[in-house]
C-alpha positions in Angstrom: 0.0 -0.3 -0.1 1.1 3.2 -0.8 2.2 5.7 2.1 -0.5 8.3 2.4 0.0 12.0 3.0 -2.2 13.6 5.8 -3.3 17.4 4.7 -5.4 19.5 7.7 -6.5 22.1 5.8 -9.6 22.6 4.0 -9.6 23.3 0.5 -9.7 27.1 0.1 -12.5 27.2 -2.9 -15.3 25.4 -0.5 -17.3 28.7 0.8 -20.0 28.7 3.0 -22.3 29.1 0.2 -21.4 26.3 -2.3 -21.3 24.0 0.9 -24.8 24.6 1.5 -26.6 23.5 -1.5 -23.5 21.5 -3.3 -22.9 17.9 -2.7 -21.9 17.1 -6.2 -18.1 16.7 -5.4 -18.5 15.0 -2.0 -18.2 11.1 -1.7 -19.4 9.7 1.3 -19.0 6.3 3.2 -21.0 5.2 6.0 -20.5 1.7 7.9 -24.0 0.0 8.2 -23.7 -2.2 11.1 -27.2 -3.6 10.5 -26.5 -4.2 7.0 -23.1 -5.3 7.6 -21.7 -3.4 5.2 -20.0 0.0 3.9 -22.2 2.1 2.1 -21.0 4.2 -0.8 -23.1 8.0 -0.8 -22.9 10.5 -3.9 -25.6 13.2 -4.8 -26.4 12.2 -8.4 -29.0 14.0 -9.4 -28.3 17.2 -7.6 -31.1 17.3 -5.0 -28.9 18.1 -2.3 -29.4 14.8 -0.7 -28.5 11.0 -0.6 -32.1 9.8 -1.2 -32.1 9.5 -5.0 -32.4 6.0 -6.5 -28.7 5.8 -7.6 -27.5 7.8 -4.4 -26.5 4.9 -2.7 -24.5 1.9 -3.2 -23.3 -1.0 -1.3 -19.9 -0.9 -1.3 -18.9 -3.7 0.7 -21.0 -6.2 2.0 -22.7 -9.6 2.3 -22.2 -11.4 -1.2 -19.1 -10.4 -2.1 -17.1 -12.4 -4.5 -14.2 -12.4 -2.1 -15.6 -14.7 0.2 -16.2 -12.6 3.3 -19.7 -12.5 5.2 -19.3 -8.2 5.1 -18.0 -5.7 7.0 -19.7 -6.6 10.4 -19.4 -4.3 13.5 -17.0 -1.9 11.4 -16.9 0.6 14.1 -14.3 2.5 12.2 -13.5 3.0 8.5 -10.6 5.1 6.7 -11.6 6.6 3.3 -8.2 6.7 1.6 -9.7 7.6 -2.0 -12.8 7.7 -3.8 -12.4 3.7 -4.8 -10.1 2.6 -1.6 -11.3 2.1 2.0 -10.3 0.5 5.2 -13.1 -1.0 7.6 -12.3 -2.5 11.1 -14.5 -5.5 12.0 -14.4 -5.6 15.8 -17.7 -8.4 15.4 -15.6 -12.0 16.3 -19.0 -14.0 16.1 -21.4 -15.1 14.1 -19.2 -16.0 11.0 -17.3 -12.7 11.7 -13.6 -12.6 12.4 -11.8 -9.8 14.3 -9.9 -8.2 11.1 -9.1 -5.0 8.8 -10.5 -5.2 5.6 -8.7 -3.4 2.7 -11.5 -2.6 0.0 -10.9 -1.2 -3.4 -12.8 -0.6 -6.5 -10.6 -2.2 -9.2 -13.2 -2.5 -11.8 -14.5 0.6 -11.9 -18.3 -0.4 -10.9 -18.5 1.8 -7.9 -17.9 -1.1 -5.2 -15.8 -3.8 -3.8 -17.7 -6.4 -4.1 -16.4 -8.1 -7.0 -13.2 -11.0 -6.9 -10.3 -9.6 -5.1 -11.4 -6.3 -4.2 -11.7 -7.2 -0.6 -8.7 -8.6 1.1 -7.4 -9.0 5.0 -5.1 -5.8 5.7 -4.8 -6.9 9.4 -5.9 -10.3 11.0 -6.1 -8.4 14.2 -4.1 -10.1 15.6 -1.9 -8.2 18.6 1.9 -8.5 18.7 3.1 -9.3 22.3 -0.3 -10.0 23.8 -0.4 -14.1 23.7 -2.2 -14.0 20.3 -5.0 -11.8 21.4 -7.0 -10.0 19.0 -7.9 -6.5 19.0 -11.6 -5.8 20.8 -13.2 -2.8 19.4 -11.2 -0.5 17.2 -12.7 2.5 17.8 -10.8 5.3 15.1 -8.4 5.0 12.1 -6.4 7.8 11.0 -3.1 8.8 8.9 -0.2 9.8 10.8 2.3 12.4 10.2 4.6 9.6 9.6 2.2 8.5 6.6 1.8 5.0 8.6 -2.0 4.1 9.6 -2.7 4.5 13.3 -5.7 2.1 15.0 -7.1 3.0 18.1 -8.6 0.1 20.1 -10.6 -0.2 23.5 -12.2 -2.9 25.8 -15.7 -1.3 25.4 -17.5 -4.8 26.6 -15.2 -7.0 28.7 -12.9 -6.1 31.7 -11.7 -9.3 31.7 -10.5 -8.9 27.9 -6.7 -10.0 26.9 -6.4 -6.9 24.6 -5.0 -4.0 26.3 -6.7 -0.3 25.5 -3.9 0.7 22.9 -3.3 2.6 19.6 -1.5 0.6 17.4 1.0 1.7 14.2 0.7 0.0 10.7 2.7 0.2 8.0 3.1 -2.1 4.6 6.8 -2.8 5.0 7.2 -5.1 1.9 4.9 -3.6 -0.3 2.3 -7.1 -0.2 -0.8 -4.4 0.2 -1.4 -5.9 4.0 0.2 -5.6 7.6 0.1 -9.5 8.4 4.1 -9.7 8.3 6.5 -9.3 11.0 7.1 -6.0 12.5 4.4 -4.5 10.2 2.1 -3.9 13.4 3.9 -2.2 16.6 2.4 -0.8 19.5 2.6 2.7 19.8 0.7 3.6 22.9 -0.7 1.6 25.8 -3.7 3.4 27.5 -4.3 0.6 29.7 -3.4 -3.2 30.3 -5.4 -6.1 29.5 -8.2 -6.4 32.4 -8.5 -2.9 32.9 -10.1 0.3 30.8 -8.6 3.9 30.8 -11.3 6.0 33.1 -13.9 3.6 31.5 -14.5 4.0 27.6 -12.4 5.9 25.4 -13.2 6.7 21.9 -13.1 9.7 19.4 -9.6 9.8 18.6 -8.5 12.8 16.6 -5.2 13.8 15.6 -4.4 17.4 14.8 -1.5 19.2 12.8 0.8 19.5 15.8 0.6 15.9 16.3 -1.4 15.9 19.3 -3.9 13.4 19.7 -7.6 14.4 21.1 -9.4 11.6 22.7 -12.8 11.7 24.5 -14.0 9.3 27.6 -17.2 8.6 29.4 -15.7 8.4 33.1 -18.7 6.5 34.8 -22.2 5.1 34.0 -23.6 8.5 34.0 -21.8 9.3 30.6 -20.0 12.5 32.3 -17.4 13.4 29.6 -13.6 14.0 29.7 -11.4 14.6 27.1 -7.3 14.0 27.1 -4.5 15.2 24.7 -1.9 12.6 24.1 1.4 14.6 23.1 3.9 13.8 20.2 6.2 12.5 22.9 3.2 10.2 24.2 2.6 11.6 27.3 -1.2 12.3 28.4 -2.5 15.8 29.9 -6.6 16.0 31.0 -8.1 19.1 28.4 -11.6 18.5 30.0 -12.3 17.0 33.5 -15.3 19.0 34.6 -17.6 16.3 35.0 -20.6 18.4 35.3 -19.5 20.7 32.1 -19.6 23.7 34.7 -23.3 23.1 35.6 -24.6 22.4 31.9 -25.5 19.0 32.8 -24.4 17.9 29.3 -24.0 14.1 28.0 -21.8 13.3 25.2 -22.4 11.4 21.9 -19.3 12.5 19.5 -16.7 14.4 19.1 -14.3 15.5 16.6 -11.8 18.6 15.8 -12.9 21.8 14.2 -11.3 22.2 10.4 -9.8 25.5 11.2 -9.1 26.2 14.9 -8.7 22.3 15.5 -11.0 22.7 18.8 -12.8 19.6 20.0 -16.3 20.1 18.8 -18.9 17.5 20.9 -22.5 16.8 20.0 -24.7 15.8 22.8 -28.0 17.0 24.8 -28.6 18.9 27.9 -30.5 17.7 31.1 -33.9 18.7 29.0 -33.0 16.9 26.2 -32.0 19.7 23.9 -29.7 18.7 20.9 -26.4 20.8 21.5 -22.9 21.1 19.5 -20.0 22.9 21.2 -17.1 23.7 20.7 -14.1 24.3 23.7 -11.8 27.1 23.5 -8.6 27.5 25.4 -9.4 31.2 25.9 -6.7 31.6 28.8 -4.0 29.6 26.7 -3.5 27.0 29.9 -4.0 23.7 28.0 -7.4 23.2 29.8 -10.9 23.9 29.3 -11.7 25.1 33.1 -14.4 27.7 32.8 -18.0 28.1 31.0 -16.6 30.7 28.7 -14.6 28.7 27.0 -17.5 26.4 25.9 -19.0 28.1 23.0 -22.4 26.8 21.1 -22.4 26.0 17.5 -25.9 24.7 17.8 -28.6 24.7 20.2 -31.8 22.9 19.3 -33.4 24.9 21.7 -32.6 28.0 19.9 -31.9 27.0 15.8 -34.7 27.5 13.0 -34.5 23.7 12.9 -38.0 22.4 12.0 -39.4 20.8 15.1 -41.2 18.1 13.1 -37.4 16.9 12.9 -37.6 15.9 16.5 -34.0 15.1 18.7 -31.5 12.4 17.1 -31.8 10.4 20.4 -28.7 8.4 19.8 -25.8 10.1 17.8 -23.2 7.5 17.0 -20.5 10.2 15.0 -20.0 13.4 14.1 -17.4 14.6 11.6 -16.6 17.3 9.4 -16.4 16.9 5.5 -13.9 18.3 3.1 -16.2 21.2 2.1 -16.3 22.3 5.6 -20.1 21.2 6.5 -20.7 19.0 9.7 -22.3 15.7 9.7 -24.6 14.2 12.0 -25.2 10.4 12.3 -28.9 9.6 13.7 -28.8 6.0 14.4 -32.1 6.1 16.1 -33.9 7.3 12.8 -31.4 5.7 10.8 -30.7 9.3 9.1 -27.9 11.8 8.3 -27.8 15.8 9.2 -25.8 17.9 7.7 -24.6 21.7 9.4 -23.8 24.5 7.3 -22.8 27.7 8.7 -24.6 30.2 5.8 -24.5 33.5 7.6 -21.0 33.1 8.8 -21.9 33.7 12.1 -20.2 30.8 13.3 -23.2 28.9 14.4 -25.6 26.6 12.5 -28.6 28.2 14.3 -29.9 30.0 11.0 -32.7 29.3 8.5 -31.7 26.2 6.3 -28.5 25.6 8.1 -29.7 21.9 9.3 -30.4 19.5 6.9 -31.7 15.8 6.5 -29.6 14.5 3.6 -30.3 11.1 4.0 -33.4 9.3 5.4 -33.3 5.6 5.3 -36.9 5.3 4.8 -36.8 7.6 1.8 -34.1 6.4 0.4 -35.6 2.6 0.4 -38.9 3.9 -1.2 -36.8 5.7 -4.2 -34.6 2.3 -4.8 -31.9 3.0 -2.9 -30.2 1.4 0.1 -32.3 1.5 3.6 -29.3 1.9 6.2 -29.7 0.0 9.4 -27.7 1.6 12.2 -25.4 3.9 10.8 -22.2 3.6 12.9 -19.5 5.7 11.5 -19.2 8.0 8.3 -15.9 9.0 6.2 -15.5 11.3 3.5 -13.5 12.3 0.0 -13.6 15.1 -2.5 -13.9 13.7 -6.0 -11.2 14.4 -8.0 -11.7 17.3 -10.2 -9.7 16.6 -14.1 -7.2 19.1 -14.8 -6.6 20.1 -10.9 -2.6 19.2 -11.1 -2.2 21.2 -7.5 -4.6 19.0 -5.5 -6.4 22.4 -4.1 -9.4 21.5 -5.2 -9.2 24.0 -8.3 -8.6 24.6 -11.6 -6.4 27.4 -12.4 -3.4 29.1 -13.8 -1.2 26.7 -11.4 -2.8 23.9 -12.8 -2.0 25.3 -16.3 1.5 26.1 -15.5 2.2 22.2 -14.8 0.6 21.2 -17.7 2.5 23.3 -20.0 6.1 22.3 -18.1 4.9 18.6 -18.8 4.1 19.5 -22.5 5.7 16.5 -24.6 5.7 12.5 -24.4 5.6 11.1 -20.6 8.7 10.0 -18.9 9.3 6.2 -18.6 7.1 4.4 -16.0 7.1 4.4 -13.0 7.8 8.3 -13.3 4.4 10.0 -12.8 2.6 12.0 -15.4 -0.3 13.7 -13.8 -0.5 16.1 -16.8 -1.5 13.2 -19.0 -5.2 13.7 -18.3 -6.4 11.8 -21.3 -4.2 8.9 -20.8 -2.9 8.7 -24.3 0.8 8.6 -22.7 1.8 12.5 -23.7 1.0 15.9 -22.5 -0.4 17.9 -25.5 -3.5 19.3 -26.9 -6.2 17.0 -25.7 -4.8 17.2 -22.0 -5.0 20.8 -22.5 -8.7 21.3 -23.7 -9.5 18.6 -20.5 -8.0 21.4 -18.2 -9.7 24.4 -19.8 -13.1 22.5 -20.0 -12.8 22.3 -16.0 -11.4 26.1 -15.7 -12.6 27.7 -12.3 -14.2 24.1 -11.3 -14.5 23.8 -7.4 -14.8 27.7 -6.7 
């Protein structure tokens, strides 16, 4: 597997206005636990939802020609491209094996259901723990070193043989897997087997400084703490107020703001109102220790959200998409919410700023996939032909690259990214493609 570079900045071309109505470049992958499947979503009819008859596809699931039972309890997925996804299944029962799948659309049909398109990327066996498998992989990400990291916790059993830990995965021999000795190594143990780190850890998020934020529920009351793992692997508390300064708040998901990199947490207050909050360290002491540092991005009791939508009673994942919009998975109602700051006030409380972009019952009625129990979500922006710089736009910088590459392509394996037509040379056909997409993404 190639090493993937991790980028942290949003594409400059994605304005809030464009993000509000246009889903055309966004490719979405959702792990549907009730379907034992990974579902791919695209707004093919341009109506601003994923409810159309061709908007949803089983990217991987039961009936695949690779002989796997499906993705099972894949609570973590990592979208590497439009055609490649890693899915970590912690099921381990009912015919499923705890493993990480590598899923690739190799024949261009929009799925990885074909023979050989799904392989076992990692067998889940933890080196140094007596043959134990991982328990419940909660998050995967690409680190600054290009390796893949997987966070696993002991969600179910206190007597589990596996630790609560972060693992580093790297395909050293280029065979497309990490099942060989030395390819999976322990990055950090948060708690040894038979224990849990302050109960339940999840929502591991890496920022551009190499810090890893993660949240945990500290007791059966679901009070939320947030910790930071520094690049030197030391841990320190970021949020440790059990009552969140009197807000009586219960957390259901955490991510990082794409611009500020502050933790953003979704949940509800004691009255049952849905809230989404950003934690801002105003005094610079490295902690959230005052209610002035809790800033509301969305309050259902104040927002212009239609009352008929009700309250999503169980949110399983909250993630920002590459276009800057915030997606919320509502597992109780099998739907997906999208929040966009249209008026630029820094919140999602204004008219039209919250919409339901997927409803399982509506999609099924239209001939699409009826998702059952959406657990986790991932995104990628569809590539624009002619965007040679990868900045999400086609413009003068891309034209300069194309003109600088004019002529026959170099021998393989040297890259020839400006050969947009695929004819082995950079020439007038490629220039026509680039100019035809001029300004795309703006």
